[in-house]
The first five atom37 places (N, CA, C, CB, O) and aatype in JSON, in Angstrom:
{
  "aatype": [12, 11, 16, 2, 18, 6, 5, 10, 11, 11, 3, 18, 14, 6, 19, 9, 15, 9, 2, 5, 13, 18, 5, 9, 4, 8, 9, 0, 11, 1, 15, 0, 19, 18, 10, 10, 6, 2, 7, 9, 19, 14, 18, 16, 3, 16, 7, 11, 10, 16, 17, 11, 18, 11, 9, 11, 10, 3, 3, 19, 9, 0, 18, 9, 16, 14, 6, 5, 10, 2, 8, 2, 6, 10, 10, 18, 1, 10, 3, 9, 15, 15, 1, 8, 18, 18, 1, 9, 1, 5, 5, 0, 9, 2, 9, 10, 15, 9, 1, 10, 17, 0, 19, 14, 0, 5, 6, 10, 3, 0, 17, 10, 6, 9, 10, 16, 10, 10, 6, 0, 17],
  "atom_mask": [
    [1, 1, 1, 1, 1],
    [1, 1, 1, 1, 1],
    [1, 1, 1, 1, 1],
    [1, 1, 1, 1, 1],
    [1, 1, 1, 1, 1],
    [1, 1, 1, 1, 1],
    [1, 1, 1, 1, 1],
    [1, 1, 1, 1, 1],
    [1, 1, 1, 1, 1],
    [1, 1, 1, 1, 1],
    [1, 1, 1, 1, 1],
    [1, 1, 1, 1, 1],
    [1, 1, 1, 1, 1],
    [1, 1, 1, 1, 1],
    [1, 1, 1, 1, 1],
    [1, 1, 1, 1, 1],
    [1, 1, 1, 1, 1],
    [1, 1, 1, 1, 1],
    [1, 1, 1, 1, 1],
    [1, 1, 1, 1, 1],
    [1, 1, 1, 1, 1],
    [1, 1, 1, 1, 1],
    [1, 1, 1, 1, 1],
    [1, 1, 1, 1, 1],
    [1, 1, 1, 1, 1],
    [1, 1, 1, 1, 1],
    [1, 1, 1, 1, 1],
    [1, 1, 1, 1, 1],
    [1, 1, 1, 1, 1],
    [1, 1, 1, 1, 1],
    [1, 1, 1, 1, 1],
    [1, 1, 1, 1, 1],
    [1, 1, 1, 1, 1],
    [1, 1, 1, 1, 1],
    [1, 1, 1, 1, 1],
    [1, 1, 1, 1, 1],
    [1, 1, 1, 1, 1],
    [1, 1, 1, 1, 1],
    [1, 1, 1, 0, 1],
    [1, 1, 1, 1, 1],
    [1, 1, 1, 1, 1],
    [1, 1, 1, 1, 1],
    [1, 1, 1, 1, 1],
    [1, 1, 1, 1, 1],
    [1, 1, 1, 1, 1],
    [1, 1, 1, 1, 1],
    [1, 1, 1, 0, 1],
    [1, 1, 1, 1, 1],
    [1, 1, 1, 1, 1],
    [1, 1, 1, 1, 1],
    [1, 1, 1, 1, 1],
    [1, 1, 1, 1, 1],
    [1, 1, 1, 1, 1],
    [1, 1, 1, 1, 1],
    [1, 1, 1, 1, 1],
    [1, 1, 1, 1, 1],
    [1, 1, 1, 1, 1],
    [1, 1, 1, 1, 1],
    [1, 1, 1, 1, 1],
    [1, 1, 1, 1, 1],
    [1, 1, 1, 1, 1],
    [1, 1, 1, 1, 1],
    [1, 1, 1, 1, 1],
    [1, 1, 1, 1, 1],
    [1, 1, 1, 1, 1],
    [1, 1, 1, 1, 1],
    [1, 1, 1, 1, 1],
    [1, 1, 1, 1, 1],
    [1, 1, 1, 1, 1],
    [1, 1, 1, 1, 1],
    [1, 1, 1, 1, 1],
    [1, 1, 1, 1, 1],
    [1, 1, 1, 1, 1],
    [1, 1, 1, 1, 1],
    [1, 1, 1, 1, 1],
    [1, 1, 1, 1, 1],
    [1, 1, 1, 1, 1],
    [1, 1, 1, 1, 1],
    [1, 1, 1, 1, 1],
    [1, 1, 1, 1, 1],
    [1, 1, 1, 1, 1],
    [1, 1, 1, 1, 1],
    [1, 1, 1, 1, 1],
    [1, 1, 1, 1, 1],
    [1, 1, 1, 1, 1],
    [1, 1, 1, 1, 1],
    [1, 1, 1, 1, 1],
    [1, 1, 1, 1, 1],
    [1, 1, 1, 1, 1],
    [1, 1, 1, 1, 1],
    [1, 1, 1, 1, 1],
    [1, 1, 1, 1, 1],
    [1, 1, 1, 1, 1],
    [1, 1, 1, 1, 1],
    [1, 1, 1, 1, 1],
    [1, 1, 1, 1, 1],
    [1, 1, 1, 1, 1],
    [1, 1, 1, 1, 1],
    [1, 1, 1, 1, 1],
    [1, 1, 1, 1, 1],
    [1, 1, 1, 1, 1],
    [1, 1, 1, 1, 1],
    [1, 1, 1, 1, 1],
    [1, 1, 1, 1, 1],
    [1, 1, 1, 1, 1],
    [1, 1, 1, 1, 1],
    [1, 1, 1, 1, 1],
    [1, 1, 1, 1, 1],
    [1, 1, 1, 1, 1],
    [1, 1, 1, 1, 1],
    [1, 1, 1, 1, 1],
    [1, 1, 1, 1, 1],
    [1, 1, 1, 1, 1],
    [1, 1, 1, 1, 1],
    [1, 1, 1, 1, 1],
    [1, 1, 1, 1, 1],
    [1, 1, 1, 1, 1],
    [1, 1, 1, 1, 1],
    [1, 1, 1, 1, 1],
    [1, 1, 1, 1, 1],
    [1, 1, 1, 1, 1]
  ],
  "atom_positions": [
    [[-66.5, 33.91, 38.6], [-67.69, 34.79, 38.93], [-68.44, 35.13, 37.52], [-67.17, 36.23, 39.75], [-67.92, 35.9, 36.7]],
    [[-69.52, 34.58, 37.33], [-70.3, 34.91, 36.03], [-71.19, 36.12, 36.35], [-71.24, 33.61, 35.49], [-71.71, 36.32, 37.45]],
    [[-71.28, 36.85, 35.32], [-72.1, 38.02, 35.54], [-73.29, 37.8, 34.51], [-71.24, 39.45, 35.3], [-73.16, 37.17, 33.46]],
    [[-74.52, 38.41, 34.96], [-75.78, 38.1, 34.19], [-76.04, 39.14, 33.34], [-76.97, 37.87, 35.03], [-76.69, 40.12, 33.68]],
    [[-75.5, 38.95, 32.06], [-75.6, 39.98, 30.98], [-76.92, 40.12, 30.62], [-74.83, 39.67, 29.78], [-77.1, 41.24, 30.14]],
    [[-78.06, 39.36, 30.66], [-79.36, 39.58, 30.45], [-80.01, 40.46, 31.35], [-79.96, 38.45, 30.43], [-81.04, 41.06, 31.03]],
    [[-79.43, 40.59, 32.51], [-79.96, 41.58, 33.42], [-79.63, 42.94, 32.98], [-79.47, 41.37, 34.8], [-80.5, 43.81, 33.04]],
    [[-78.43, 43.21, 32.54], [-77.8, 44.57, 31.87], [-78.89, 44.9, 30.8], [-76.14, 44.34, 31.09], [-79.38, 46.02, 30.67]],
    [[-79.22, 43.8, 30.02], [-80.11, 44.12, 28.77], [-81.44, 44.75, 29.4], [-80.46, 42.68, 27.8], [-82.01, 45.68, 28.83]],
    [[-81.85, 44.25, 30.47], [-83.16, 44.67, 30.98], [-83.08, 46.14, 31.49], [-83.64, 43.69, 32.14], [-83.91, 47.03, 31.37]],
    [[-81.8, 46.17, 32.13], [-81.78, 47.56, 32.98], [-81.31, 48.82, 32.21], [-80.79, 47.44, 34.25], [-81.44, 49.94, 32.69]],
    [[-80.71, 48.56, 30.89], [-80.13, 49.68, 30.07], [-80.78, 49.52, 28.8], [-78.54, 49.67, 29.93], [-81.16, 48.4, 28.44]],
    [[-80.96, 50.73, 27.98], [-81.36, 50.61, 26.7], [-80.42, 50.05, 25.84], [-81.73, 51.74, 26.23], [-79.32, 49.66, 26.25]],
    [[-80.85, 49.95, 24.43], [-79.9, 49.22, 23.6], [-78.68, 50.32, 23.3], [-80.68, 48.62, 22.16], [-77.54, 49.86, 23.21]],
    [[-78.84, 51.55, 23.15], [-77.77, 52.29, 23.13], [-77.58, 53.22, 24.35], [-77.81, 52.96, 21.97], [-78.52, 53.87, 24.78]],
    [[-76.46, 53.27, 24.85], [-76.2, 54.04, 26.22], [-75.29, 55.19, 26.0], [-75.52, 53.1, 27.35], [-74.69, 55.28, 24.93]],
    [[-75.15, 56.06, 26.93], [-74.41, 57.22, 27.03], [-73.11, 56.89, 27.49], [-75.02, 58.17, 27.84], [-72.92, 55.69, 27.66]],
    [[-72.1, 57.72, 27.76], [-70.77, 57.41, 28.24], [-70.75, 57.05, 29.78], [-69.84, 58.62, 27.96], [-70.07, 56.21, 30.37]],
    [[-71.89, 58.09, 30.33], [-71.95, 57.83, 31.88], [-72.32, 56.42, 32.24], [-73.0, 58.78, 32.58], [-71.67, 55.81, 33.09]],
    [[-73.36, 55.87, 31.64], [-73.85, 54.47, 31.86], [-72.49, 53.55, 31.41], [-75.34, 54.13, 30.86], [-72.15, 52.62, 32.14]],
    [[-71.84, 53.84, 30.32], [-70.72, 52.96, 30.08], [-69.9, 52.83, 31.08], [-70.0, 53.3, 29.07], [-69.59, 51.68, 31.4]],
    [[-69.35, 53.94, 31.8], [-68.45, 53.8, 32.65], [-68.95, 53.27, 33.95], [-67.82, 54.92, 32.75], [-68.2, 52.71, 34.74]],
    [[-70.46, 53.47, 34.2], [-70.98, 52.9, 35.3], [-70.96, 51.33, 35.14], [-72.36, 53.46, 35.53], [-70.71, 50.59, 36.09]],
    [[-71.19, 50.95, 34.06], [-71.42, 49.32, 34.06], [-69.95, 48.65, 33.92], [-72.48, 48.78, 32.64], [-69.75, 47.46, 34.14]],
    [[-69.06, 49.46, 33.57], [-67.45, 48.92, 33.53], [-66.8, 48.95, 34.83], [-66.48, 49.85, 32.57], [-65.84, 48.22, 35.08]],
    [[-67.29, 49.78, 35.68], [-66.78, 50.17, 37.11], [-65.29, 50.91, 36.67], [-66.58, 48.61, 38.28], [-64.23, 50.52, 37.16]],
    [[-65.36, 51.87, 35.82], [-64.12, 52.43, 35.43], [-64.37, 53.89, 35.61], [-63.67, 52.03, 33.97], [-65.5, 54.29, 35.9]],
    [[-63.15, 54.86, 35.4], [-63.22, 56.09, 35.6], [-63.89, 56.68, 34.02], [-61.7, 56.6, 36.11], [-63.88, 56.1, 32.94]],
    [[-64.4, 57.95, 34.33], [-64.9, 58.62, 32.97], [-63.67, 58.82, 31.93], [-65.61, 60.16, 33.3], [-63.79, 58.64, 30.72]],
    [[-62.52, 59.22, 32.55], [-61.27, 59.31, 31.65], [-60.86, 57.99, 31.05], [-60.05, 59.85, 32.45], [-60.39, 57.98, 29.92]],
    [[-61.02, 56.88, 31.74], [-60.65, 55.6, 31.04], [-61.71, 55.25, 30.09], [-60.43, 54.42, 32.02], [-61.36, 54.66, 29.07]],
    [[-63.07, 55.55, 30.26], [-63.99, 55.27, 29.3], [-63.85, 56.21, 27.97], [-65.34, 55.4, 29.95], [-64.12, 55.72, 26.87]],
    [[-63.47, 57.42, 28.09], [-63.1, 58.24, 26.86], [-61.85, 57.54, 26.09], [-62.7, 59.81, 27.33], [-61.84, 57.39, 24.87]],
    [[-60.84, 57.13, 26.92], [-59.77, 56.61, 26.1], [-60.03, 55.21, 25.4], [-58.58, 56.5, 26.97], [-59.51, 54.85, 24.35]],
    [[-60.91, 54.5, 26.17], [-61.5, 53.04, 25.32], [-62.2, 53.64, 24.01], [-62.86, 51.99, 26.34], [-61.98, 53.18, 22.9]],
    [[-63.06, 54.71, 24.25], [-63.83, 54.97, 22.91], [-63.03, 55.63, 21.94], [-65.06, 55.82, 23.09], [-63.04, 55.31, 20.75]],
    [[-62.25, 56.68, 22.48], [-61.22, 57.4, 21.34], [-60.34, 56.62, 20.73], [-60.33, 58.44, 21.86], [-60.07, 56.86, 19.55]],
    [[-59.79, 55.63, 21.34], [-58.85, 54.8, 20.65], [-59.47, 53.51, 20.09], [-57.74, 54.46, 21.56], [-58.75, 52.53, 19.96]],
    [[-60.68, 53.47, 19.76], [-61.3, 52.3, 19.1], [-61.4, 51.02, 19.7], [0.0, 0.0, 0.0], [-61.65, 50.01, 19.03]],
    [[-61.19, 50.99, 21.07], [-61.21, 49.56, 21.93], [-62.73, 49.26, 22.01], [-60.48, 49.66, 23.64], [-63.18, 48.13, 21.8]],
    [[-63.46, 50.24, 22.31], [-65.06, 49.94, 22.17], [-65.64, 50.79, 21.28], [-65.89, 50.09, 23.48], [-65.58, 52.0, 21.51]],
    [[-66.29, 50.33, 20.15], [-66.78, 51.12, 19.16], [-67.84, 51.96, 19.53], [-67.14, 50.41, 18.16], [-68.63, 51.52, 20.37]],
    [[-68.04, 53.26, 18.99], [-69.3, 54.14, 19.09], [-69.61, 54.94, 18.22], [-69.36, 54.86, 20.05], [-68.78, 55.0, 17.31]],
    [[-70.59, 55.66, 18.13], [-71.03, 56.54, 16.97], [-71.07, 57.88, 17.55], [-72.46, 56.13, 16.32], [-71.7, 58.14, 18.58]],
    [[-70.33, 58.79, 16.82], [-70.15, 60.33, 17.2], [-71.32, 60.97, 16.65], [-68.79, 61.06, 16.6], [-71.54, 60.92, 15.44]],
    [[-72.21, 61.67, 17.57], [-73.18, 62.47, 17.27], [-72.9, 63.85, 16.76], [-73.9, 62.51, 18.29], [-73.63, 64.58, 16.09]],
    [[-71.69, 64.07, 17.2], [-71.34, 65.65, 16.7], [-71.51, 66.56, 17.75], [0.0, 0.0, 0.0], [-70.9, 67.63, 17.74]],
    [[-72.44, 66.19, 18.83], [-72.77, 67.09, 19.91], [-72.01, 67.16, 20.93], [-73.86, 66.89, 20.38], [-71.12, 66.32, 21.06]],
    [[-72.18, 68.1, 21.81], [-71.09, 68.18, 23.01], [-71.91, 67.53, 24.34], [-70.54, 69.98, 23.34], [-71.25, 67.26, 25.35]],
    [[-73.04, 67.36, 24.33], [-73.54, 66.68, 25.47], [-73.7, 65.41, 25.27], [-74.67, 67.15, 25.93], [-73.33, 64.68, 26.19]],
    [[-74.23, 64.8, 24.16], [-74.36, 63.58, 23.85], [-73.59, 62.8, 22.6], [-75.59, 63.54, 23.75], [-74.03, 62.02, 21.76]],
    [[-72.37, 63.3, 22.81], [-71.34, 62.94, 21.79], [-71.15, 61.41, 21.45], [-70.02, 63.49, 22.27], [-70.86, 60.96, 20.34]],
    [[-71.34, 60.71, 22.56], [-71.08, 58.99, 22.32], [-72.36, 58.41, 22.45], [-70.02, 58.17, 23.48], [-73.13, 58.52, 23.41]],
    [[-72.53, 57.66, 21.18], [-73.64, 56.78, 21.32], [-73.03, 55.31, 21.41], [-74.67, 56.97, 20.09], [-72.36, 54.92, 20.46]],
    [[-73.23, 54.43, 22.56], [-72.54, 53.27, 22.5], [-73.59, 52.3, 22.56], [-71.5, 53.12, 23.55], [-74.62, 52.47, 23.21]],
    [[-73.3, 51.12, 21.79], [-74.29, 50.0, 21.74], [-73.87, 49.14, 22.86], [-74.32, 49.21, 20.35], [-72.71, 48.78, 23.04]],
    [[-75.01, 48.78, 23.71], [-74.86, 47.85, 24.88], [-74.23, 46.64, 24.36], [-76.23, 47.51, 25.59], [-73.29, 46.25, 25.06]],
    [[-74.44, 46.07, 23.5], [-73.76, 44.58, 23.11], [-72.26, 44.87, 22.75], [-74.57, 43.78, 21.66], [-71.49, 43.92, 22.63]],
    [[-71.83, 46.13, 22.57], [-70.47, 46.38, 22.33], [-69.75, 46.63, 23.65], [-70.31, 47.54, 21.37], [-68.52, 46.55, 23.68]],
    [[-70.47, 46.93, 24.8], [-70.2, 47.03, 26.01], [-69.88, 45.44, 26.74], [-71.37, 47.84, 26.58], [-68.98, 45.0, 27.45]],
    [[-70.99, 44.93, 26.23], [-71.02, 43.52, 27.03], [-69.76, 42.66, 26.31], [-72.7, 42.61, 26.82], [-69.17, 41.79, 26.96]],
    [[-69.47, 42.92, 25.12], [-68.44, 42.32, 24.43], [-67.33, 42.63, 25.12], [-68.33, 42.67, 23.09], [-66.59, 41.69, 25.43]],
    [[-66.99, 43.91, 25.5], [-65.66, 44.34, 25.89], [-65.59, 44.0, 27.4], [-65.39, 45.93, 25.56], [-64.46, 44.09, 27.89]],
    [[-66.53, 43.65, 28.17], [-66.37, 43.47, 29.52], [-66.49, 41.85, 29.51], [-67.49, 44.34, 30.45], [-66.31, 41.39, 30.64]],
    [[-66.72, 41.06, 28.69], [-66.63, 39.64, 28.66], [-65.38, 39.11, 28.31], [-67.52, 39.13, 27.82], [-65.0, 39.0, 27.15]],
    [[-64.62, 38.72, 29.44], [-63.06, 38.14, 29.29], [-63.01, 36.93, 28.18], [-62.47, 37.44, 30.9], [-62.08, 36.81, 27.38]],
    [[-64.06, 36.11, 28.22], [-64.16, 34.75, 27.5], [-63.9, 35.0, 26.23], [-65.46, 34.02, 27.6], [-63.32, 34.12, 25.6]],
    [[-64.23, 36.08, 25.65], [-64.19, 36.33, 24.14], [-62.77, 36.95, 23.76], [-65.43, 37.38, 23.68], [-62.58, 37.22, 22.57]],
    [[-61.91, 37.17, 24.56], [-60.75, 37.73, 24.22], [-59.75, 36.6, 23.56], [-60.19, 38.42, 25.48], [-59.69, 35.45, 23.99]],
    [[-58.96, 37.11, 22.41], [-58.07, 36.17, 22.07], [-56.81, 36.75, 22.54], [-58.11, 35.81, 20.62], [-56.84, 37.76, 23.24]],
    [[-55.44, 36.07, 22.13], [-54.18, 36.5, 22.97], [-53.84, 37.87, 22.56], [-52.86, 35.53, 22.74], [-53.45, 38.67, 23.4]],
    [[-53.99, 38.2, 21.27], [-53.52, 39.67, 20.82], [-54.5, 40.79, 21.39], [-53.5, 39.79, 19.12], [-54.02, 41.9, 21.57]],
    [[-55.79, 40.59, 21.68], [-56.82, 41.46, 22.04], [-56.23, 41.83, 23.59], [-58.43, 40.7, 21.92], [-56.06, 42.98, 24.0]],
    [[-55.96, 40.59, 24.35], [-55.72, 40.54, 25.63], [-54.4, 41.55, 26.0], [-55.53, 39.04, 25.98], [-54.3, 42.35, 26.92]],
    [[-53.48, 41.22, 24.98], [-52.19, 42.0, 25.22], [-52.39, 43.41, 24.88], [-51.01, 41.45, 24.39], [-51.69, 44.24, 25.47]],
    [[-53.26, 43.8, 24.01], [-53.71, 45.23, 23.55], [-54.2, 45.73, 24.64], [-54.74, 45.36, 22.42], [-53.68, 46.73, 25.11]],
    [[-55.36, 45.09, 25.28], [-56.25, 45.62, 26.35], [-55.22, 45.91, 27.53], [-57.51, 44.51, 26.8], [-55.35, 46.95, 28.17]],
    [[-54.24, 45.06, 27.82], [-53.4, 45.2, 28.89], [-52.28, 46.38, 28.58], [-52.76, 43.79, 29.16], [-51.74, 46.9, 29.56]],
    [[-51.99, 46.74, 27.47], [-50.98, 47.38, 26.95], [-49.59, 46.91, 27.27], [-51.13, 48.61, 27.29], [-48.71, 47.6, 27.77]],
    [[-49.49, 45.57, 26.9], [-48.34, 45.07, 27.03], [-47.65, 44.41, 25.72], [-48.49, 44.2, 28.05], [-48.25, 43.58, 25.04]],
    [[-46.54, 44.79, 25.48], [-45.87, 44.27, 24.28], [-45.73, 42.77, 24.43], [-44.47, 44.95, 24.06], [-45.72, 42.18, 25.51]],
    [[-45.61, 42.19, 23.17], [-45.26, 40.69, 23.04], [-44.09, 40.25, 23.79], [-45.01, 40.32, 21.63], [-44.08, 39.24, 24.49]],
    [[-43.02, 41.08, 23.61], [-41.72, 40.87, 24.34], [-41.96, 40.72, 25.94], [-40.71, 42.14, 24.03], [-41.73, 39.73, 26.63]],
    [[-42.47, 41.91, 26.33], [-42.8, 41.83, 27.67], [-43.6, 40.74, 28.41], [-43.36, 42.85, 27.85], [-43.45, 40.3, 29.55]],
    [[-44.62, 40.38, 27.35], [-45.59, 39.34, 27.87], [-44.76, 37.98, 28.1], [-46.87, 39.09, 26.78], [-44.95, 37.27, 29.08]],
    [[-44.03, 37.77, 27.32], [-43.29, 36.5, 27.21], [-42.23, 36.33, 28.24], [-42.66, 36.37, 25.87], [-41.86, 35.23, 28.64]],
    [[-41.76, 37.42, 28.65], [-40.9, 37.67, 29.84], [-41.83, 37.38, 31.25], [-40.32, 39.31, 29.75], [-41.35, 36.67, 32.14]],
    [[-42.92, 37.85, 31.38], [-43.91, 37.71, 32.31], [-44.25, 36.2, 32.34], [-45.11, 38.63, 31.98], [-44.08, 35.55, 33.37]],
    [[-44.71, 35.66, 31.26], [-44.99, 34.37, 31.08], [-43.97, 33.41, 31.74], [-45.1, 34.15, 29.7], [-44.2, 32.56, 32.59]],
    [[-42.81, 33.74, 31.16], [-41.57, 32.73, 31.6], [-41.5, 32.83, 32.95], [-40.09, 33.05, 31.0], [-41.56, 31.75, 33.53]],
    [[-41.35, 33.97, 33.75], [-41.43, 34.03, 35.26], [-42.46, 33.4, 35.87], [-41.49, 35.29, 35.72], [-42.22, 32.79, 36.91]],
    [[-43.64, 33.41, 35.41], [-44.66, 32.69, 35.93], [-44.49, 31.04, 35.96], [-45.81, 33.1, 35.17], [-44.6, 30.37, 36.98]],
    [[-44.19, 30.51, 34.61], [-43.53, 29.23, 34.5], [-42.61, 28.96, 35.54], [-42.86, 29.11, 33.3], [-42.87, 28.07, 36.36]],
    [[-41.61, 29.58, 35.6], [-40.45, 29.28, 36.52], [-40.95, 29.27, 37.87], [-39.29, 30.29, 36.4], [-40.6, 28.32, 38.57]],
    [[-41.77, 30.24, 38.43], [-42.33, 30.25, 39.84], [-43.1, 29.09, 40.16], [-43.21, 31.42, 40.09], [-42.99, 28.44, 41.21]],
    [[-43.89, 28.85, 39.18], [-44.86, 27.61, 39.17], [-44.05, 26.33, 39.28], [-45.76, 27.54, 37.8], [-44.38, 25.44, 40.07]],
    [[-43.03, 26.24, 38.52], [-42.18, 24.85, 38.5], [-41.54, 24.77, 39.7], [-41.05, 24.71, 37.36], [-41.53, 23.67, 40.25]],
    [[-40.97, 25.78, 40.28], [-40.28, 25.7, 41.7], [-41.23, 25.51, 42.76], [-39.48, 26.96, 42.04], [-40.89, 24.74, 43.66]],
    [[-42.37, 26.08, 42.85], [-43.38, 25.96, 43.94], [-44.36, 24.55, 43.8], [-44.32, 27.36, 43.86], [-45.12, 24.16, 44.69]],
    [[-44.16, 23.94, 42.56], [-44.94, 22.78, 42.47], [-44.8, 21.71, 43.52], [-44.69, 22.23, 41.25], [-45.74, 21.05, 43.95]],
    [[-43.68, 21.59, 43.86], [-43.32, 20.36, 44.91], [-43.94, 20.6, 46.21], [-41.7, 20.2, 45.2], [-43.93, 19.67, 47.03]],
    [[-44.53, 21.81, 46.53], [-45.32, 22.28, 47.77], [-46.92, 22.17, 47.67], [-44.97, 23.79, 48.03], [-47.68, 22.44, 48.6]],
    [[-47.29, 21.74, 46.44], [-48.7, 21.7, 46.3], [-49.33, 20.59, 46.93], [-49.06, 21.72, 44.99], [-48.77, 19.5, 46.78]],
    [[-50.43, 20.64, 47.62], [-51.03, 19.42, 48.24], [-51.51, 18.44, 47.03], [-52.33, 19.85, 49.24], [-51.95, 18.9, 45.98]],
    [[-51.4, 17.13, 47.27], [-51.68, 16.27, 46.16], [-52.99, 16.42, 45.56], [-51.53, 14.95, 46.54], [-53.03, 16.18, 44.35]],
    [[-54.1, 16.76, 46.13], [-55.46, 16.93, 45.56], [-55.54, 18.0, 44.67], [-56.47, 17.13, 46.56], [-56.46, 18.09, 43.86]],
    [[-54.53, 18.89, 44.77], [-54.51, 20.1, 43.86], [-53.51, 20.11, 42.68], [-54.22, 21.29, 44.69], [-53.45, 21.0, 41.83]],
    [[-52.73, 19.0, 42.74], [-51.65, 18.88, 41.82], [-52.26, 18.97, 40.42], [-50.86, 17.55, 42.03], [-51.73, 19.73, 39.62]],
    [[-53.37, 18.23, 40.07], [-53.62, 18.23, 38.73], [-54.09, 19.68, 38.17], [-54.63, 17.17, 38.5], [-53.86, 19.93, 36.98]],
    [[-54.66, 20.5, 38.85], [-55.08, 21.63, 38.52], [-53.94, 22.55, 38.39], [-56.03, 22.03, 39.38], [-53.98, 23.42, 37.52]],
    [[-52.93, 22.44, 39.15], [-51.53, 23.3, 39.05], [-50.78, 22.87, 37.86], [-50.53, 23.09, 40.36], [-50.1, 23.67, 37.22]],
    [[-50.89, 21.57, 37.52], [-50.29, 21.19, 36.3], [-50.76, 21.43, 34.96], [-50.15, 20.04, 36.35], [-50.01, 21.56, 33.99]],
    [[-52.29, 21.51, 34.91], [-52.96, 22.14, 34.01], [-52.59, 23.54, 33.55], [-54.1, 22.12, 34.45], [-52.42, 23.91, 32.39]],
    [[-52.49, 24.36, 34.88], [-52.23, 25.72, 34.64], [-50.83, 25.86, 34.08], [-52.41, 26.53, 35.9], [-50.66, 26.73, 33.22]],
    [[-49.91, 25.19, 34.42], [-48.54, 25.07, 34.04], [-48.59, 24.84, 32.5], [-47.8, 23.87, 34.85], [-48.01, 25.58, 31.7]],
    [[-49.29, 23.84, 32.19], [-49.48, 23.38, 30.58], [-49.99, 24.48, 29.84], [-50.55, 22.15, 30.32], [-49.36, 24.79, 28.82]],
    [[-51.13, 25.21, 30.18], [-51.73, 26.11, 29.64], [-50.73, 27.5, 29.34], [-52.89, 26.28, 30.49], [-50.69, 28.16, 28.31]],
    [[-50.02, 27.68, 30.51], [-49.05, 28.86, 30.33], [-47.96, 28.51, 29.41], [-48.42, 29.32, 31.68], [-47.49, 29.39, 28.68]],
    [[-47.53, 27.35, 29.36], [-46.34, 26.76, 28.41], [-47.02, 26.81, 27.01], [-45.8, 25.07, 28.82], [-46.34, 27.37, 26.15]],
    [[-48.06, 26.38, 26.67], [-48.58, 26.53, 25.52], [-49.17, 27.67, 24.73], [-49.26, 25.84, 25.59], [-49.43, 27.61, 23.53]],
    [[-49.35, 28.78, 25.56], [-49.73, 29.95, 25.29], [-48.74, 30.72, 24.72], [-50.21, 30.47, 26.29], [-48.98, 31.89, 24.4]]
  ]
}
């Protein structure tokens, strides 16, 4: 599913508040504060109590765009250690390898490509 980020740019100003941030991302306010305070999404601290966070809309779009994540950013965002990731990846490879024989012939190429990507990553 593709999201139209141009529509976000039309609907929101260049600098947004935390309320707009968590509405755009469909997350809780507490999660939004965590993302900002831990440097996952950059912001400017105004020093005020009511309008503390000034967040650039482009930074929010960069956060919600999964295509721009590399391997380490993905692990950091999911809060998964490298060791835990490799265990999960190996389990996924084992499950796919075992279940591959039951895949219909027309879907076999797609499943083999997924397996190859998992093994390479």
